[in-house]
C-alpha positions in Angstrom: -0.1 0.2 0.2 2.5 2.5 0.6 4.1 1.7 -2.3 1.2 2.1 -3.9 0.6 5.8 -2.6 4.2 7.0 -3.2 3.6 5.4 -6.9 0.4 7.7 -6.9 2.3 10.6 -5.9 4.9 10.1 -8.8 2.4 9.7 -11.3 0.6 13.1 -9.9 4.3 14.8 -10.3 4.9 13.5 -13.6 1.4 14.8 -15.3 2.0 18.2 -13.0 5.8 18.3 -15.1 4.2 17.8 -18.4 1.3 20.2 -17.7 -1.6 18.2 -17.9 -2.6 18.5 -14.7 -4.3 22.2 -13.2 -2.3 23.8 -10.4 -5.4 22.9 -8.4 -5.4 19.7 -9.2 -2.2 18.9 -8.1 -2.2 21.0 -4.9 -4.5 18.5 -4.1 -3.4 15.2 -5.4 0.1 15.5 -4.4 -0.1 16.2 -0.8 -2.6 13.7 -0.7 -0.7 11.0 -1.8 2.2 11.8 0.6 0.0 12.0 3.1 -1.4 8.5 2.2 2.1 7.1 2.2 2.8 8.7 5.5 -0.4 7.7 7.3 0.6 3.7 6.3 4.4 4.0 7.6 3.6 5.8 10.7 0.5 3.6 11.7 0.5 2.7 15.6 3.5 5.3 16.2 2.7 8.4 18.4 0.7 11.0 16.6 3.3 13.4 16.9 5.6 11.6 14.4 2.9 11.9 12.0 2.3 15.5 12.4 5.2 16.6 11.7 5.4 15.1 8.2 1.8 16.2 7.5 2.4 19.8 8.5 5.7 19.7 6.5 3.7 18.2 3.5 0.6 20.4 3.9 2.5 23.6 4.2 5.0 23.0 1.1 4.4 20.6 -1.1 1.0 22.0 -2.5 2.4 24.5 -5.1 6.4 23.8 -4.9 6.6 24.0 -8.8 3.8 26.1 -9.6 5.7 29.3 -10.2 9.0 30.6 -12.0 12.7 29.4 -11.0 14.0 32.8 -9.3 16.8 33.9 -11.1 19.7 33.4 -11.2 20.8 30.5 -8.2 17.8 28.0 -9.1 18.2 28.7 -12.8 21.7 28.1 -13.1 21.9 24.9 -11.1 18.9 23.7 -12.8 20.6 24.6 -15.8 23.9 22.6 -15.2 21.6 19.5 -14.2 20.1 19.8 -17.6 23.3 20.0 -19.7 24.2 17.2 -17.0 21.4 14.9 -18.9 22.1 16.4 -22.5 25.8 16.2 -22.4 25.9 12.8 -20.6 28.0 13.7 -18.3 27.6 13.5 -14.8 31.3 14.3 -13.8 31.9 17.6 -15.3 29.5 19.9 -14.6 29.1 22.7 -17.8 27.6 26.0 -17.4 25.6 26.8 -21.1 28.3 29.6 -22.7 30.4 29.9 -19.3 32.5 26.4 -19.5 32.9 24.3 -16.9 30.5 25.0 -13.6 33.2 24.9 -10.7 32.0 27.1 -7.8 29.8 24.3 -5.7 29.9 20.5 -5.3 27.8 18.5 -7.6 25.6 16.6 -5.3 22.6 19.5 -5.9 23.2 19.1 -9.9 23.0 14.9 -9.5 19.6 15.4 -7.4 18.0 17.5 -9.8 19.1 15.8 -12.8 17.9 12.7 -11.5 14.4 14.0 -10.8 14.1 15.5 -14.4 14.7 12.1 -15.6 12.4 10.5 -12.9 9.6 12.8 -13.8 9.8 12.9 -17.9 11.4 16.9 -18.2 12.2 17.5 -21.7 15.7 18.5 -21.5 16.3 19.0 -25.3 16.3 22.4 -27.2 13.1 24.4 -26.7 11.7 21.2 -24.7 11.4 22.2 -21.2 7.9 24.3 -21.8 7.1 22.4 -24.8 2.9 22.1 -24.1 2.5 23.6 -21.3 4.8 22.0 -19.2 6.4 22.7 -15.6 9.8 21.5 -15.0 9.7 23.6 -12.4 8.3 20.4 -9.7 10.9 18.1 -10.9 13.6 20.7 -10.3 12.7 21.9 -6.6 11.2 18.4 -5.6 14.9 17.2 -3.9 14.7 20.4 -2.0 11.6 19.7 -0.7 12.2 15.9 -0.1 15.3 17.0 1.9 13.7 19.2 4.1 10.9 17.0 4.8 13.4 13.6 6.2 15.7 16.3 7.7 13.1 18.1 9.9 11.6 14.8 10.5 15.0 13.4 11.7 16.0 16.3 14.1 12.2 16.1 15.5 12.8 12.5 16.2 16.4 13.2 17.8 14.7 15.9 19.8 11.6 14.0 20.8 13.5 11.2 22.3 15.9 13.2 24.3 13.5 16.2 25.3 10.1 14.6 25.1 8.1 14.4 22.1 6.0 17.4 22.4 9.5 19.3 22.7 10.4 18.2 19.3 7.4 18.8 17.9 7.2 22.3 18.9 10.3 22.9 17.4 9.4 21.1 14.1 6.4 23.4 14.1 8.4 26.5 14.7 11.0 25.1 12.1 8.4 24.6 9.6 7.3 28.1 9.8 9.7 29.9 9.6 10.7 31.4 6.8 14.5 31.0 6.4 13.7 27.1 5.8 10.0 27.1 4.5 11.0 29.2 1.6 14.2 27.6 1.0 12.4 24.3 0.9 10.8 26.0 -2.1 14.2 26.8 -3.5 16.3 24.6 -6.0 19.5 25.2 -4.8 22.6 24.3 -2.8 21.3 25.4 0.8 18.5 22.9 1.6 20.5 19.9 0.7 23.1 21.5 3.1 20.8 22.6 5.7 18.6 19.7 5.6 21.0 16.9 5.6 23.0 19.1 8.7 19.6 18.8 10.7 19.5 14.8 10.2 23.1 14.7 11.5 22.0 16.5 14.4 18.6 14.7 15.0 20.9 11.2 14.8 23.7 12.5 16.7 21.1 13.3 19.6 19.8 10.0 19.1 23.3 8.6 19.3 24.1 10.0 22.9 20.6 9.1 24.5 20.3 5.2 23.1 22.4 2.6 26.0 25.3 0.6 24.9 23.5 -2.6 25.5 20.3 -1.7 22.7 21.3 -3.9 20.0 20.6 -3.8 16.0 22.0 -4.8 12.5 23.8 -2.5 10.7 22.4 -3.6 6.8 20.1 -0.9 6.4 22.8 2.0 7.0 25.3 -0.1 4.7 22.7 0.2 2.5 22.4 3.7 2.1 25.9 4.4 2.0 26.1 1.6 -0.7 23.4 4.0 -2.9 24.8 7.1 -2.2 28.4 5.6 -3.1 28.0 3.1 -5.7 26.4 5.1 -8.3 29.2 7.3 -8.0 31.7 4.7 -8.8 29.8 3.4 -11.5 29.4 6.9 -13.4 33.2 7.3 -13.0 33.9 3.9 -14.3 31.6 4.4 -17.5 32.5 8.1 -18.5 35.7 8.0 -20.8 35.7 11.8 -23.1 36.3 14.8 -21.7 33.7 17.0 -24.5 33.1 20.8 -23.9 30.3 22.8 -25.2 27.1 22.7 -25.3 24.9 19.9 -27.4 22.6 21.4 -30.1 24.3 25.2 -29.1 27.8 24.7 -30.4 27.0 27.0 -33.4 25.2 29.7 -31.8 26.4 33.0 -31.1 28.6 33.4 -27.8 27.8 29.7 -27.1 31.2 27.6 -26.9 32.2 25.3 -29.9 32.0 21.7 -28.9 35.0 19.5 -29.1 36.5 16.7 -27.3 39.6 17.8 -25.1 42.6 15.9 -23.4 42.3 15.2 -19.9 45.2 16.3 -17.4 46.1 13.1 -16.0 45.5 10.7 -18.8 47.3 7.9 -17.0 44.4 8.0 -13.9 42.1 6.3 -16.0 38.6 6.1 -14.9 38.7 2.2 -14.0 42.0 3.4 -11.8 39.7 6.0 -9.7 37.8 2.8 -9.0 39.9 0.8 -8.3 41.4 3.7 -5.6 38.2 4.2 -3.7 36.3 0.7 -3.9 38.7 -1.2 -1.0 37.7 1.8 1.1 34.2 1.6 0.2 34.1 -2.2 0.8 35.8 -1.9 4.1 33.3 0.6 5.4 30.4 -1.1 4.2 31.4 -4.2 5.9 32.1 -2.1 9.1 28.8 -1.0 9.1 27.0 -4.0 7.7 28.8 -5.9 11.3 28.1 -3.4 13.9 25.6 -4.3 16.3 25.1 -1.3 18.5 22.5 1.1 18.1 24.1 4.0 19.3 26.8 3.6 17.2 24.6 3.2 14.4 22.9 6.2 15.0 26.5 8.0 14.9 27.6 6.3 11.7 24.2 7.7 10.1 25.0 11.0 11.5 28.4 11.4 9.9 26.4 9.7 6.9 23.7 12.6 6.4 26.8 15.2 7.2 28.8 14.2 4.6 26.2 14.2 2.7 25.4 18.1 3.1 29.5 18.2 2.4 28.7 16.5 -0.9 26.0 19.6 -1.6 28.2 22.2 -0.7 31.5 22.1 1.4 33.1 21.3 4.8 30.4 23.6 6.2 28.2 20.3 6.2 30.7 18.6 8.3 31.9 20.8 10.7 28.7 22.3 11.8 27.7 19.0 13.5 31.2 18.5 14.4 30.9 21.7 16.2 28.2 20.4 18.4 29.9 17.8 19.4 33.0 19.3 20.3 30.9 21.3 23.3 29.1 18.0 24.0 32.2 16.5 24.6 33.5 19.7 26.3 30.6 19.9 28.6 30.5 15.8 29.5 34.4 15.8 30.0 34.2 12.1 29.2 36.4 10.4 26.5 33.8 7.7 26.2 31.3 9.8 24.4 34.0 10.5 21.8 34.3 6.4 21.2 30.7 6.4 21.0 29.8 9.0 18.2 32.4 7.1 16.2 34.2 10.4 14.9 37.3 8.6 12.8 35.1 6.1 10.9 32.8 9.4 10.4 36.1 10.6 8.7 36.8 8.0 6.7 32.8 8.1 5.5 33.2 11.6 4.5 36.4 10.2 2.6 34.5 7.9 0.9 31.3 9.9 0.0 33.2 12.7 -1.2 36.1 10.9 -2.6 35.2 9.5 -6.3 34.0 12.7 -7.9 36.8 14.8 -6.4 39.4 12.4 -7.6 37.7 12.1 -11.0 37.5 15.9 -11.2 41.1 16.0 -10.5 42.1 13.4 -13.0 40.3 15.1 -15.7 40.7 18.8 -15.0 43.9 18.9 -12.7 45.0 21.7 -10.5 42.5 24.0 -12.0 39.6 22.2 -10.4 40.8 22.6 -7.3 42.1 25.9 -7.4 38.6 27.0 -8.8 36.4 25.1 -6.4 37.8 25.1 -3.0 40.8 27.6 -3.3 38.6 30.2 -4.3 35.1 29.5 -3.5 35.5 27.5 -0.4 38.6 29.4 0.9 38.2 32.4 -0.9 34.8 33.2 0.6 36.1 32.9 3.7 39.2 35.1 3.3 38.3 37.5 1.0 35.0 39.3 -1.1 33.6 37.7 -3.4 30.7 38.3 -5.7 29.6 40.9 -2.9 26.9 42.7 -3.6 26.6 44.6 0.2 27.7 48.0 -0.6 26.7 50.3 1.7 25.1 47.8 4.2 27.2 47.6 7.8 28.1 44.3 7.6 28.8 43.7 11.2 27.9 41.4 13.7 24.4 42.9 13.6 24.1 41.9 10.1 23.4 38.4 10.6 21.4 39.3 13.7 18.9 40.8 11.6 18.7 38.3 8.6 18.3 35.6 11.6 15.3 37.5 13.0 13.9 38.1 9.5 14.7 34.2 8.8 12.8 33.0 12.2 9.7 35.6 11.9 6.8 35.0 13.5 9.1 33.3 16.3 11.9 35.9 16.3 11.4 37.2 19.9 10.9 34.4 21.4 13.8 32.6 19.8 16.0 35.1 21.0 14.9 34.6 24.5 14.9 31.0 24.0 18.7 31.6 23.1 19.5 33.5 25.9 17.9 31.9 28.6 20.1 29.7 31.1 18.7 26.2 31.1 16.5 25.0 33.7 18.0 23.8 37.5 16.7 20.8 37.3 17.1 19.5 33.7 18.3 16.1 33.5 21.4 15.3 31.5 19.7 13.9 28.8 17.7 17.5 28.0 21.0 19.1 28.8 23.2 17.4 26.7 21.0 18.0 23.9 20.8 21.4 24.3 24.3 21.6 24.3 24.5 19.8 21.2 22.1 22.0 19.3 23.4 25.5 20.6 27.1 24.0 19.7 26.0 23.9 16.2 23.8 27.1 16.1 26.6 28.8 18.1 29.5 27.7 15.3 27.1 28.3 12.0 26.5 31.5 13.1 30.3 32.3 14.3 31.8 31.0 11.0 29.3 33.3 8.9 29.6 36.6 11.1 34.0 35.9 10.3 33.5 35.4 6.6 34.4 38.1 4.2 31.8 37.5 1.7 28.3 37.9 3.2 25.0 36.6 1.7 21.8 36.9 3.7 21.6 33.0 3.4 24.5 31.9 5.0 23.0 32.1 8.1 20.2 29.7 7.4 21.9 26.8 8.7 21.6 28.2 12.3 18.0 28.4 11.8 17.4 24.2 12.7 19.4 24.0 15.5 17.7 27.1 16.7 14.4 26.4 16.1 14.7 22.9 18.5 16.1 25.2 20.9 12.9 27.1 20.7 10.8 24.1 21.1 12.5 22.6 23.8 12.2 26.1 26.0 8.5 26.5 25.2 8.1 22.8 26.7 9.7 23.9 29.6 7.6 26.8 30.1 4.5 24.7 29.6 5.9 22.3 32.1 6.2 25.0 34.7 2.9 23.4 37.2 4.4 25.4 40.3 3.6 29.0 41.0 7.4 30.9 40.3 8.9 32.5 43.0 9.1 36.6 42.5 12.6 36.4 40.7 11.7 33.9 38.8 8.7 35.8 38.1 10.3 39.2 37.4 13.1 37.0 34.8 10.3 35.6 32.9 8.8 39.1 32.7 11.8 40.7 32.0 12.1 37.7 28.9 8.5 38.3 27.4 9.5 42.0 27.1 12.6 41.6 25.8 10.4 38.9 23.1 7.9 41.2 22.7 10.6 44.0 21.9 12.7 42.1 19.1 9.4 40.7 17.8 8.4 44.5 17.3 11.6 45.6 15.7 11.5 42.9 12.9 7.6 43.8 12.3 8.8 47.3 11.8 11.3 46.4 9.1 9.0 43.7 7.4 6.4 46.4 7.3 8.6 49.1 5.6 10.5 46.3 2.9 8.7 43.1 3.3 11.6 41.9 0.5 13.7 41.3 3.1 12.6 37.8 3.3 12.8 36.8 -0.4 16.4 38.6 -0.1 16.6 35.6 2.5 17.5 33.3 -0.9 18.5 35.6 -3.6 21.0 37.6 -5.3 21.9 41.4 -5.8 20.2 43.0 -2.8 19.4 46.2 -4.5 16.4 44.5 -6.9 13.3 45.7 -6.9 10.5 43.3 -5.7 7.3 45.1 -6.3 5.2 42.8 -5.9 5.8 42.1 -2.1 4.8 45.5 -1.1 1.3 44.3 -1.2 1.9 41.9 1.7 3.1 44.6 4.1 -0.2 44.7 6.0 -0.2 41.1 6.6 3.1 40.9 7.6 2.5 43.6 10.1 -0.5 41.9 11.2 1.4 38.9 11.7 4.0 40.6 13.6 1.4 42.7 16.1 -0.3 39.3 17.0 3.2 37.6 17.7 4.1 40.4 19.8 1.4 40.1 21.9 1.7 36.5 22.4 5.3 36.9 23.1 4.0 39.1 26.0 1.2 36.6 27.4 4.0 33.8 27.8 5.1 35.9 31.1 1.6 34.7 32.5 1.8 31.1 33.4 -2.3 30.6 33.4 -2.4 31.9 29.5 1.2 30.4 28.4 -1.2 26.9 26.7 -3.1 29.5 25.0 -0.6 31.9 23.8 1.6 28.9 22.4 -1.5 27.6 20.5 -2.0 31.0 19.5 1.6 31.5 18.3 1.6 28.4 16.6 -1.8 28.8 14.6 -0.3 32.2 13.8 2.9 30.9 12.3 1.2 28.3 10.2 -1.2 30.8 9.0 1.6 33.0 8.4 3.6 30.4 6.2 0.8 29.6 4.4 0.4 33.1 3.0 4.3 33.0 2.4 4.2 29.8 0.5 1.3 30.2 -1.3 1.0 33.9 -1.9 4.1 36.0 -1.7 6.5 33.3 -3.1 4.3 32.8 -5.8 3.1 36.4 -6.2 7.0 37.8 -6.2 8.2 35.1 -8.7 8.1 36.5 -11.8 9.5 39.9 -10.4 12.9 38.2 -10.5 12.2 34.6 -12.8 11.9 34.7 -16.4 9.1 31.7 -16.8 6.4 34.6 -17.7 9.2 35.6 -20.4 9.5 32.8 -21.8 6.2 31.4 -22.1 5.4 34.9 -23.7 8.1 34.4 -26.6 6.8 31.1 -27.5 3.5 32.1 -27.5 4.0 35.0 -30.1 7.0 33.4 -32.4 4.5 31.0 -33.8 7.6 28.6 -34.5 9.8 31.0 -36.2 13.1 29.0 -36.8 15.3 32.1 -35.5 16.4 31.6 -31.8 15.9 34.0 -29.2 18.6 36.6 -28.4 20.1 37.2 -25.0 21.0 40.9 -24.9 23.3 41.7 -22.3 21.9 39.0 -19.7 23.6 36.2 -18.3 20.9 35.0 -15.4 20.7 31.4 -17.0 16.7 31.3 -16.9 17.2 32.0 -20.5 19.2 28.9 -20.8 17.2 26.8 -19.0 14.2 27.3 -20.2 15.0 27.3 -23.9 17.3 24.2 -23.3 20.0 26.5 -24.5 18.5 26.8 -27.8 20.0 30.8 -27.5 22.2 33.1 -29.2 24.2 35.2 -26.4 25.5 38.6 -27.0 26.8 39.4 -23.4 28.1 43.0 -25.2 26.5 44.6 -27.9 28.9 46.2 -31.1 30.3 44.2 -34.2 29.6 40.8 -33.6 25.8 41.2 -32.6 25.3 43.7 -35.8 27.1 40.8 -38.4 25.3 38.2 -36.9 22.0 40.0 -37.5 23.1 41.3 -41.0 23.6 37.6 -41.9 20.0 36.5 -40.7 18.3 39.5 -43.0 20.5 38.7 -46.2 19.4 35.0 -45.2 15.6 36.6 -45.2 14.7 36.9 -41.5 13.9 39.9 -40.5 11.6 39.5 -36.9 14.0 38.9 -33.9 13.0 38.4 -30.5 15.2 39.6 -27.3 15.6 39.3 -24.0 17.2 41.7 -22.0 17.1 43.7 -18.4 14.6 45.9 -18.2 17.0 48.4 -17.8 19.2 47.9 -20.9 15.8 48.5 -23.4 17.2 51.6 -24.4 20.9 50.2 -25.2 19.2 47.5 -27.1 17.3 50.0 -29.1 20.3 52.5 -30.0 22.2 48.8 -31.1 19.6 47.8 -33.3 19.6 51.6 -35.6 16.0 52.3 -37.6 14.0 49.8 -37.1 10.1 48.8 -38.9 8.6 48.1 -35.2 9.9 47.6 -31.5 7.7 46.2 -29.3 8.0 45.3 -25.3 5.5 42.5 -25.5 6.1 41.9 -21.5 5.4 44.9 -19.2 6.6 45.5 -15.3 3.4 43.6 -14.3 4.7 40.4 -16.0 8.3 40.9 -14.8 9.8 43.4 -12.7 13.4 42.5 -14.2 13.5 41.2 -17.6 11.6 41.9 -20.6 11.0 40.6 -24.2 11.3 42.5 -27.0 9.9 41.8 -30.6 12.1 43.8 -33.1 11.3 44.3 -37.2 14.3 45.4 -39.1 
């Protein structure tokens, strides 16, 4: 029955991708199928378990693929994944006209490519939107799935150590924080990092909570590790030739020519690479499969999840859980805890999971790959400014404090109170250990990004899951206070409630003045205009005012239960508005789906490809299958190509560009018989489609 429910979900999503089902039908059928599978799987288990899955499903799945990819990050990861399929090369990522893509590890692109193949996305030239298709469902599905699993595993760890109510309150807070829920609707490298780190923390909590005498078999975990490493070895072994260029676009202006090139280290053949890594993989699988202590298996599962996170975005995926472990070990002052957390085997796991792709890239591209990915985009972002877009902003300590406030709205005030509250004196060791590990992970994540020279708003988001769970534990403690507090405790509670209300009020003020703070949590270039977000200012202010009042109500013991229920309901409502209203409405402001739909309607099968004029956002590449003439600058090359087309009898051309470049385009074309903007600012604030008759 579970398999049948999941098969139904797959069918619904395939029909959604092909544009067969209307949006409302997918919004009902897809969550319904997933909830049916979850109900069957969690039957007989505590109701909170199903509640966590149901909450994430009902909030995040209904309109997951119902709106445009938001340029540039969603579009450029999707384009790299599409090129993997078309080029039949899953080792060396290619980035349309820009060449090799070496700014991020490969995991996100692999997942998106697998989802495209599974759900039937047409990845060829001009195929992505054919017949009203919606490829966004496939591109975003991995982020949603990782978020759902990550929240559940983190909830499970907190539930086992601090109680199911504490875990559920933390999961409720996390799923209703914009810095997590909105990111679950974004096909970027961030959710694979954050969701996997959340899963790792949850499994570490299970590891420190499970007694040594509890037995289990490691076959299941070994199977997962084999699933994450085996396909890599197969792909490495079967990929023979190194070819640059984008198929079907090699002869178009601005595109790289297609040609086979020499590998950097031909002596390190693909099968030799497999032979180097395979013994480590087999040895590790045997070690995991023969492990019988459940606590050790949870620890190994945690390092598997952390390595998965590192495959998505680099060393932070390992460092954040490790920082939580370090603080936990310091608090315990016992080396025994280090042994049960399996840190040495965890390091080997990371080598085995990360090694095949890194080794293959080094064999193919040599030192240039390491210089670009590791030295420039990992170490370089920490030590210097890279692609920085914060001109004129204060990038001191308060920079990420503000972003954390926006990312955790409407819980911002209570989160500050929870983070600053000392543990209760009657805490048991399990609860104290959980708080210590979560606080260590959150503090390290925040400190790391604050110390980095390159600063983007989304860098702080890995701190959101552990902070949300700390909030859940804190709320559970407040609800558990049965006795009337003394005068000192009463004053402390009042002070915390007042401080929480002040923080909530400040965040509400900022969001009311500029609602685009939320979409800027995961987008590029913070001077961009998001006019569709302005309509949501009154709604955000209303939610913020009620959150402020609920924060104050928590100071009164007899009101706390009602205040928590009211705040939870308020947060769910707020997130429903943000996911199904705010995000859907503002996506066209910074995405190109509407532009491309207008192009295919207007051209009427004219063979002349779309022209990208002084544009490099990658939505134009993905939505056209890179069937695109590209002129990153105007001048003689564009004029020469247009003249050649005119001599061949073609006089109608379509251009996509940024709205601010329309005058420059018109001037470059010179006298025209017609120059018409086919899309106005209401269709897309950032981009415009132009039809020119020459």
